[in-house]
N, C-alpha and C positions, 0 to 999 in steps of 0.2 A: 877076573881082574877087578881090582878096586876102581870105583869111579874116580875121575880126576877131582882134586879139591876145587871148590867153587872159586871162581875168579873174583876176588874182592879188590882188584886194582882200581876200579872206578871209585869205590868208597874211599880208598886210601888217597887217591888223587884229590878228592873233594876235601878230605881232612887237611891235607897239606896246603891246599889253596886257602882254606879258612885260616890256617895258622899264619900263612904269609900275609894275608890281609890284616890280621890282628897286629902283627909286628909292624906293618906299614903305618897303622894307626898310632901305635905307641911311638914310633920314630918321629912321626909328624908332630905329636904332642911335645916331644922333647925339643924339636926344632923351634917350635913357637916359643917355648920357655927361654931358649938360648938366643933368640933373634933380637937384634937391636930394635928399639921402639919404632924407628922409621921404616922398618921392614915388616912389622907385624901385620899391618893391614893387607898388604899385597899377598903375604903368605896365607892369611886366613881365606882370602877370596880364591886363591889357587886351590886351597884345600877343599873348599865348597864345590869346586868344579872337578874334583878328582873322580875318576871312574871307580875308585875303591870306596865302598860305603863306610868302612871303618875310618878312613881318613876324613871323610865328610863329617862323621860323628865327632871325631876329635876336634875338628874345626868348630863345630857347633858348640861343643862344651867349652872351648876356649873363648868363644864369643859371648856365651852366657855369663862368663866370669868377668867380663869387662865392665867398667863403671857405667858406660853407656853403649849398650849393644844395638841401639836403634838403627844406626846406619846400615847394619848388615841384615835387617829383617827380610827385605826383598830377596836378597841372595839366598838366605836360608830357605825361604818358601820355595825357591826353585829346586831345592833338593827333594821335594815331594815327588819329583819326576826322576826316575832312573835309579834311585837308591833301593837297597833291600828293605825288608819289612822293619828291621830294627832301626835303620836310618830314618825311615818315614815316621816311626813312633817318636824318635828323638826330635825331629822337626816339629811335630805336633806339640810336644811338651814345651818346646821353646817358644813357638809363636803364640801360644795361648796367653802369654803375658802381655800381649800387645793388642789394644782395642781394634786396630785396623786389620786384624787377621781373620775376620769373620768369613769372608768369601773363601779364603784358603781352607778354613776348617770345614765349611759347607761342602766344598769339593772333596775333601778327604773323607767326609762321611759316606761317600760312595766308593771308597777304596775296596778292591777285591779281597784284601786281607782282613779278616776279623780283628786281628791284633791292632791294626791301625784304626778301624772304626771304633773299637773299644777305647783306644786312647782318646779319640775325638769325644766320645760320650763322657769320658772321665773329666775332661777339662772344660767342656762347654758349660756356659751359664745362660745360653740363649734358649728359652723354653720352646720357641717355634721349631728350631732344629732338633732339640731333644725329643719333642713329641714325634717327629718323623722317625727318629731312631728307635722308638718303641715298637715299630713294625719291622725291625731288622730280623733276618732269619736266624741269627745266632743268639742264643740265650745269654751268652756272656756280654754281648753288646747291649742287649735289652736291660740286663741287670745294672750296667754302668749308667745307662740313660736314666733309669729309675732312681738310682742313687743321686744323680745330679739334679733331677727334678725335685727330689726331696730337699736337697740343699737350697734350692731357690724357692721352695714352698709354693710350687705351681698348682693352684687349685684347678686350673683348666685341664689337668691331666689325670684327675682323681678317678673318673669313671673308667678310663683306659687302664690305669694301674690296677684298679679293682678287678677288671675283667682278666688282666694278665695273671693276677694272683689266683683267681678262681680256676683258671685253666692250667696253672703251673704244675709241672711234674717234678721239678727239681727243687731241693730245699734252698739252693742259692738264690733263685729268683723269688721264692716265697719270702725269704729273709729280707731281701732288698725292698720288696714291695711293702711289707709290713713296716719296716723301718721308715721308708719314705712317707707312707700314709700317716704315721705318727707325727713326723716332722711337719707335714702339711696341716694336719689338725682339722680336716674337714669332716663333719659328722656323717657325710654320705658313706664313709668307710667303716662306720661302726659295726654293721652286721658282719662283714667279712673278717674284721679284726676279732670279734667275739667268737667266730667259728674256730679260730686258731688258739683259743685259750684251753680247749679240751685236752684231756690227758693223752689221747691217742696221737697227738702231735709230738715231734721230737722236742727235747728241752730247749734247744736254741731257738726254735720257732715259737715256743710258748713264751720264752723270755722276752723276745722282741714284741710279741703280741700284747703281753702284759704291759710293757712300757708304753706301747702305742695307745692302749685303752686309757691309761692315765693321762697321756698328753691330750687326748680328745676330751678328757673329763666326761667320759661316757658312763652315766649313771646306770644304764642298762647292763653294763659289764660288772657292776658291783657284786651281784650274787656269785658269779663265777670267780671273781677275785677273792671274795671272802672265803669261798670254799678252798681256794689254794692256800690260804693261811693255815689250814689244818693238814696240809700235805707234809711229807717227810723231808723234802729237799730245801735246804736253807736259802739257796739263791732264789728259788721261785717264791718262797714266802717273803723274802726281803723286797723283791720287786713288786709283789702284789700289795704289800703294805704301803709302799711309796706311791703306787698308783691310786690306791684308795684315798690316801691323804690328798692327792691332787684332785680327785673327784670332789672331795669335801663333804659337806653336810648331806648331799644327795645320796652318799654311800651309807649313811648311818642306819637306815631301815634294814638294808641287807645285812649289815654287821650285827644288828640287834637280833635279827632272825637266826643268823648263823650261831650266835652265842648260845641261844637256847637249844640248838640241835647238836652242837659239837662237844665231844668229850674233852677236847683240848681248847679251852677257852682263853688261855693266856694271850696268845698272839692276836686274837680277835679283839679282846678288851683293850690291849695295848694300842692297837691301831685306832680303835674308836676313840680312845682318850687323846691320841695324837690329833685326830681330826677335830675333836671338840676344842682342844686347847689352842689350835692354830686358827680356828674360825672366828674367835671372839677377841675383843681388844684386851689390852693388858689390864684395863680397869675391872674387867670381869673376874670372877673367882673361878680359876680353871678346875679346881677340885670339885666344886659344886657342879660345874658344867659337865665334867667328865662323868660324874655319877648320874647326872640327869639324862644323858642320852640313852642310857640303858633302861630307863623306867617306861 
């Protein structure tokens, strides 16, 4: 006898429940659009109290579109309790616009769902809370926290970000860390950034490391950057040239040395000329300066 087919009724029921919830959300959004102005406020608050997360989200989106959503912020914060993950993420994205939401965001940083903690890390600009999220057990949350710490240029997190970068196993975390360290611009990150310029790293990791070395104006990275100018990949060469120009005159000795050793001198000489011509005032003779750096 053939075995009976698997019972997928539970899956089908969940699918139907999700579709019903979606339709309730759409219906509520249409009701808000059609409601007279004096009824909108009460409808919105009813929507925020709905047991259906999709209705709550529709209410939050409608509130976000109001000229002044401030009176509803407290009601929206209450939706952090009881809603599904998508609803809680919607709340986080909304309340982040308001300075008084720090305590709610701090509480949400401990949410059991990594999607919610990741949303918190993405909107926070409070370096104290972001540093705490660097210790989250989910790498995607740590990546977002690092991105945000880079955006606020938090020098106090550099040592921790460097340690996370050295221990990272995934390219996503490495990319975020290198990008943030470049934005922060602290010389303590120089060693670990230079480690990621090497050819054994993936191209996207090398690209962000090249960019970070330039932002740090790291003269110690100049030899590695000059060597990249002789590689075959145009994007890497372009970024290396820009970073060498950012480093400025301190990069010229490495370029001069590379010119003598490289069979492909054109990119090296062009970059050296660019450094020389942007280093001196317009009153100087750029042709003479460009020739002089190679002597």
